[in-house]
C-alpha positions, 0 to 999 in steps of 0.5 A: 644853161646847158641847153633848152627846148620848147615844147608846144601842144595845141591839142584842144582835146587835152587838158593843161595837166596832160599837156604838161606831162606830155611836154615833160616826157618830150623834153626828157626824150630830147635830152635822153633822160628818164622822166623825173618824179613829181615830189611835193616841192615840185607840185607846190612850186608848179601850182604857185608859179607854173614853174619847177626845178627837178633836182637829182632827188627827182631822178631815178638815175644819176644826172650830170647837171644841177637841175631840170627846170620847166616853165609853162608859157601860155600865149593867147 
């Protein structure tokens, strides 16, 4: 792992999907990346296990790492 980042969002007005998109944008901003595209495989993986990997195919620009992985960790 090159680096990691934890995004939290306690805004009760937002639904889970909005929080995921906002979190991905925050992560990409933190790492100075363009926001990746959600491909069918990403959507499918995310629906199954709340986790997905964005590979070079998901990014409009070249990336110098193998993949960006996001995972939802929900605490009660």
